[in-house]
C-alpha positions in Angstrom: -44.6 37.7 122.5 -41.6 38.0 120.3 -42.3 34.6 118.9 -45.8 35.7 118.0 -44.5 38.7 116.1 -42.0 36.4 114.3 -44.8 34.0 113.2 -46.8 36.9 111.8 -43.8 38.3 110.0 -43.0 34.8 108.5 -46.6 34.3 107.3 -46.5 37.8 105.7 -43.1 37.0 104.1 -44.5 33.7 102.6 -47.5 35.5 101.1 -45.4 38.2 99.5 -42.9 35.8 97.9 -45.0 33.2 96.1 -43.5 30.6 94.0 -42.9 31.2 90.3 -44.4 28.7 87.9 -42.0 26.9 85.6 -43.3 26.3 82.1 -42.2 23.1 80.4 -40.3 23.1 77.1 -42.9 21.1 75.2 -45.5 23.7 76.1 -43.2 26.5 74.9 -42.7 24.5 71.6 -46.4 24.0 71.3 -47.1 27.7 71.6 -44.2 28.4 69.2 -45.9 26.0 66.7 -49.2 27.8 67.1 -47.5 31.1 66.4 -45.8 29.7 63.3 -49.1 28.2 62.0 -50.7 31.6 62.7 -48.1 33.4 60.7 -48.4 31.0 57.8 -52.2 31.3 57.9 -51.9 35.1 57.8 -49.8 34.9 54.7 -52.1 32.5 53.0 -55.2 34.7 53.8 -53.4 37.7 52.5 -53.3 36.2 49.0 -57.0 35.3 49.1 -59.5 38.1 48.2 -62.2 38.1 50.8 -63.9 41.4 49.7 -66.8 39.4 48.2 -67.8 38.6 51.9 -67.7 42.3 52.9 -65.2 45.1 52.3 -62.3 44.8 54.7 -62.7 41.1 55.5 -59.0 40.4 54.9 -58.1 43.0 57.5 -60.6 41.6 60.0 -59.2 38.0 59.5 -55.6 39.3 59.8 -56.4 41.2 63.0 -58.2 38.2 64.4 -55.2 35.9 63.8 -52.9 38.6 65.2 -55.1 38.9 68.3 -55.0 35.1 68.9 -51.2 35.1 68.4 -50.8 38.0 70.8 -53.0 36.2 73.4 -50.6 33.2 73.3 -47.6 35.4 73.6 -49.0 37.3 76.6 -50.3 34.2 78.4 -47.3 31.9 78.1 -44.2 33.8 77.0 -44.9 36.7 79.3 -46.2 34.3 82.0 -49.4 36.2 82.6 -51.3 32.9 82.8 -49.5 32.1 86.1 -49.4 35.6 87.6 -51.4 37.4 90.2 -54.7 39.1 89.7 -53.1 42.5 89.6 -51.0 41.4 86.6 -54.2 40.1 84.9 -56.0 43.4 85.5 -53.0 45.3 84.1 -52.9 43.1 81.0 -56.6 43.3 80.4 -56.6 47.1 80.9 -54.1 47.3 78.1 -56.5 45.5 75.8 -59.3 47.7 76.9 -57.2 50.8 76.1 -56.4 49.3 72.7 -60.1 48.8 72.0 -60.8 52.4 72.9 -58.1 53.5 70.4 -59.6 51.3 67.7 -63.1 52.6 68.4 -61.9 56.3 68.1 -60.0 55.5 64.9 -62.9 53.7 63.4 -65.3 56.5 64.4 -63.2 59.0 62.6 -62.7 56.8 59.6 -66.4 55.8 59.2 -67.7 59.3 59.5 -65.6 60.8 56.7 -67.3 61.5 53.4 -66.6 59.5 50.3 -63.7 60.8 48.2 -61.9 62.6 50.9 -58.6 60.9 50.0 -59.0 60.8 46.3 -57.9 63.5 43.8 
């Protein structure tokens, strides 16, 4: 009976301490290269006027590039890609909360009358 308890304890111990994934250096360098290219692309787009597409297009492009870069950082540098489902839920809930904050900010900004900030 003691052996049966030990087997159950060992099985539980193995489940609780799962192996950590080791990311290779070439993969880190590839992600770093993507981040550098994203930064250069952000600078290039900042010097191009995209307002002829729609007002605020530069901001949308810059935020899209920043979101892509942030996704690479979270997935590989913070090791979320290889983590448990609980970590995934926590990371995604942070993005959901950020979306709520953007929605409230944009709701306030878009409902203001013209000329509120001009003299």
